[in-house]
N, C-alpha and C positions, 0 to 999 in steps of 0.2 A: 454332205454324209453327215446326217442327225442320229445321236442314239434315240432309240425310241424305247424310252421309259420316260416316265413324267415328269420327275423331278430333276435327271438330265438334261431332259429333251428343253425343259424352260432354261438351265444352266447355261446351256449352247447359246441362245438367243445373246448371253451377255456379249458372246465374242470374245478379241483374246488380243492381248499387245506383245504378243511373242513371234519371234521371227528366224529363219536358219544364219544364224550369222557365222561368217565365214572367219575363220581362226586367224593370229597374226601370225607370222611367217619366219621367226628365226629358227634353228634347228638348236636340239640339246647341246649344251658344252659337253657332257657325259655321253659322246656314241655308245660306249658299251654296255650301259644303263637297260633295263629288261623293265620296260615301261607296263607290262601286264596287270603290274600290280597297283596301278596310281589309279584313283578313279574320283575324278571332281564332279563338281554339280554347277552348271550353268543357273545366271541369274533368274531365268525361266524354271530352275525347277529340275529339269535333264540332267542326265549322267551321263558322263565322257570318259571314257575308258582309256589310257594313255595319256602321251604327253599332251596339253591341255595346249599349246604352244606349236605343235606341229605344223608341216608343213600342208600336210592335206588334212581335212574333216571330211569324214564320210559319216553323214545322219541318214540312219535309218528311221522308216515307220514303222510300226511293228502293231498287231493285233495278234492276243494272244489267242483267239479263236478261229485267226486265217490256219488253215493246213498249207500255205506255200509258206507260210512266215518259218514255222515251226519246220521244214524243209529248207528253208532256207539257212536257220541256225545248225542246225545237223553239217550241212555242206560248207557254210563259210568262214564258221566262230575259227577254226583251228587255223587257215590258212590267213585270214585277217590277222590272227595275233601274231603268227611267226614273221611274215613277210613286211607287215605294217606297222603293227602295236609296238611291237617286241622292240623294234631297233627307233622308234622317237618321231619316222617319219610321219607317221599318218596315227590318226586317233578316231575312234568307233563313238559316236552319242546314238542313244536310243531317244526316240521319241514315241511316246505310246498314243496310238492311232484307235482308239475306243469304238467299236462297232456296235455292241448291246451289252446287256446289263452283267452276264457272265466275264466278258472283255474287262469291262470295269471291274470286275469283284479281284480278277487275277491282276489287274495294274493296280489296283491298291494295297494288294499283299506284294507284288515283286517290291514295289515302291515302302514299303514298311522295312523302318528300320533306320540302320547308319545308311552310310552312302557304301561303302566297301561291301557291303553285303548285296546289292541291289546288282550286279551283273551274272552272280551265280543265281540269283533269286530268278533272275530275269531267264537266265540259258535252261534251268531244272522247269518252269513252267511250261516252255517249249518243247523242251525233248520230252516230257512228260505226255504232253497233249493227247496223246493216242489212248494213252491210259482215262486222261479221266473225261475227254470230252461227249463222252457217250449219251447221259441224260439231254443233252441240246439236240441232239440228231432223233430224238421220239420222247420228248417229255408228256408226263402226264398233265390232263387237266388242273389237279391240284398243286403240280409242280410249279407249270405256268402261271396259276395264280398266286404264289405266295413267292414268286419272284417279280411280281409286277406290283402288288398291291400291299400296303402296311408301311409302316415308318422305313426310310433310310434306311437303317443299321442292322434291322430286321429283315431285309430285302436280305442283304448282301450278305447276313449270315447263314440266311435260310441257303442262296445257294455255294456257298463255301461249303457248307453240310451236305450238300445234296451233290458237288463236285468232288469232293474228296480233298479241298482245299486246305484243312487242319489237319491232315496226318502230312502233308507236302508240306510246309511250313513248320511243323513240329522237327521234321527231318532238319530242316535247316538251321533248327535251334530255339524258337520262337514258342512262348507261353502261351495256352491258349485266351487268358487276358492279353496281352500282347497282340494275338491278332484278332479280337473282337474289338481293341481300339486303334486297329488300324481298318478294319472294316467297317467305322465308324466315322471315320476323315470324310466329311463332306467338303472341307474346304479342299483337300486334294481331290476329290472328284469332280470338283467343280474344276478346279485348273487343265483336270486332264482334257476333259468336256471341250473347255473353250479351245487347248491347245489344238484339240483334235476340230475343231468346227475353222479355226484359221488355217490348220493343213489344209485342210478339203476347199476352201472359198477362195484364199488369198495366194497358198503357194501352189494348188490346184493338183496336191495330190490323188491321183482318182483309183487308185490299191493299193493292196499291202500284199506282201513288202515294198514299199515306195525308198526312193534314195536321193539323197542330194548331196553332191561335191562341192567345199568350199561354199554353200550359200546356193549354188544353184540345183535345181531339184531334174532328174533325170528324167523325163520323159519315155514313156514305155520300158521303163525297164522296172522287172520285176521277178528278177532271180536273177541267182550267182554266176550262171553262165554269162550274164546280159551285162550285169555288172561287173564281172573282172579284167575283161580288156581295156575297161574304162579306167580301173586303176590302177593297172599296168602301165600304160600309158603313159599316167602321171609319176608314176616312181622311177621311171628310167632315170 
């Protein structure tokens, strides 16, 4: 799957050297620690919630313009934190699987700033999806033109304006200047695009949300109902 955007489409052709890596197996020495406040960044630049050395690593492949991803977030976030992350037995890695220019723009913003902010940025965009997705469903010709033409940073700023991303980010404590800087981050855009290409063509992720457990992509698993029993079997 490739992003239909001239600059990003070219980026995807570069490929990527990322992979879903299984974590090491030791359990935390302090079993009573609440790991929900721990966020680490992988060598590939993705974010991991919980014990980085957890027994189980769940990897989520997520698109911000995917309604099923928004539904998964509302259903699964609390159970995952309570039953798997908090006690240190499992961790959750999020990989952005960018499908379109709007999705990429949102991903630039969720990844904006320190790692400690990522998971709440991520949750905010998914939980508010129904509020901001409207322009994508019926864009005007002028909107489509400015989303797809012009310099990269100009396009992402227009998208952020049209979809109300500035107020969302300001509610998270970002200034307009910080938001603009993240929207202009072409290095991050290239990494996200290449990671998406790698997930689709090498890991065979076929839809979002998609999942891997300990490095193994789960075929035909795209919902919390399908994922939950597979996690429970490993958590026993």
